[in-house]
Structures are given as C-alpha cells and as structure tokens.
C-alpha positions as CSV (number, residue, x, y, z in Angstrom):
1,M,-9.8,0.4,12.2
2,T,-8.9,-0.5,8.7
3,F,-6.3,1.6,6.8
4,W,-5.9,1.5,2.9
5,L,-3.3,3.2,0.5
6,R,-4.1,4.6,-2.6
7,C,-2.4,2.9,-5.5
8,S,-2.5,1.7,-9.2
9,L,-3.9,-1.8,-9.6
10,E,-3.6,-4.1,-12.6
11,R,-4.3,-8.0,-12.7
12,G,-1.4,-10.0,-11.6
13,M,-0.3,-13.3,-13.3
14,F,-2.5,-15.4,-11.2
15,P,-6.1,-15.1,-10.9
16,C,-6.0,-14.4,-7.1
17,E,-3.5,-11.4,-7.1
18,Y,-2.9,-7.9,-8.3
19,A,0.1,-5.9,-9.5
20,V,0.1,-2.8,-7.2
21,E,2.1,0.5,-7.5
22,M,2.3,3.1,-5.1
23,E,4.2,6.4,-4.4
24,T,6.1,6.4,-1.1
25,L,8.1,9.3,0.6
26,S,10.9,6.7,1.7
27,A,11.5,4.8,-1.4
28,G,9.7,6.7,-4.3
29,R,7.6,4.7,-6.8
30,I,7.4,0.8,-5.8
31,S,5.6,-2.1,-6.9
32,L,4.5,-5.4,-5.4
33,F,1.9,-8.3,-5.8
34,A,-1.1,-8.5,-3.4
35,P,-3.5,-11.1,-2.9
36,D,-7.0,-10.1,-4.0
37,Y,-8.5,-10.0,-0.6
38,K,-6.1,-7.2,0.3
39,V,-7.2,-4.8,-2.5
40,K,-10.3,-2.9,-3.2
41,V,-10.3,-2.7,-7.1
42,D,-12.9,-0.3,-7.6
43,E,-11.3,2.4,-5.5
44,N,-7.6,1.6,-6.3
45,L,-6.6,0.7,-2.7
46,V,-4.3,-1.7,-1.0
47,R,-4.7,-2.7,2.8
48,V,-1.7,-1.7,4.8
49,E,-0.9,-1.8,8.6
50,M,-0.2,1.5,10.2
51,L,2.8,1.4,12.3
52,Q,3.5,5.0,13.2
53,D,1.6,8.3,13.0
54,N,3.7,11.3,13.4
55,D,1.1,13.9,13.5
56,D,2.4,15.6,10.5
57,D,2.1,14.6,6.7
58,E,4.3,11.3,7.2
59,V,2.9,7.9,8.3
60,F,4.8,4.7,8.6
61,V,2.9,1.6,7.2
62,R,3.6,-2.1,6.6
63,L,2.8,-3.1,3.2
64,P,0.9,-6.5,2.7
65,S,3.9,-8.1,0.8
66,P,7.5,-7.4,0.0
67,P,8.0,-4.6,-2.7
68,L,10.0,-5.7,-5.7
69,E,12.5,-2.7,-5.4
70,I,13.3,-2.7,-1.8
71,T,13.9,-5.2,1.1
72,S,11.6,-3.8,3.7
73,Q,7.7,-4.1,3.8
74,T,7.8,-0.8,6.0
75,V,7.6,2.6,4.1
76,K,6.7,6.2,4.8
77,V,3.8,7.5,2.9
78,S,2.0,10.9,2.8
79,R,-0.9,11.0,5.1
80,S,-3.2,12.3,2.2
81,S,-2.7,8.8,0.5
82,I,-4.3,6.8,3.4
83,V,-8.0,6.0,3.6
84,T,-9.6,4.9,6.6
85,F,-12.7,2.8,7.2
86,A,-14.1,2.0,10.6
C-alpha cells in the first residue's frame, strides 16, 4: 500500500526536485526538498512511509528526506492528512 501526505508544493531549485511544506502534529509547519518521483504535483501530495498507526487521529510517518527545521525524518501527522492508494 502506498501512503501520501497532503502538502504544499513548489518547484525546487533543480528541475528534478520540489519544495514541500506540510503541517505536522509533532513539529508544526515544516519544509523539505523531495525528488519529483516522490510527489504528485496535481494533487499536492508527497509520498511517505507509515511507521505507526495508533488507531486514533495520529499517525507516525517517515518523510522522503530530512526537513530543514528539525533533525528527524519521523513526524506525527493527522490521519486526515494521509491519502492511501492501493
């Protein structure tokens, strides 16, 4: 199963990357650069790896690259911000 996180996307400095901004529960608003194959531009989504689902509104995910504001690629996000594709 593939998991995607709702985000804001803008073109990065290089043609094969995007600047990504997202809201997290654990670190607030964060940003990172992601390769173009890890984003769905038309849908404002970035691919993430789900690490832990607590059966409530909180989900732990691993981001595709390190955020600029924090040192960990693992963050807690709202379940409503996750989109699943089989």
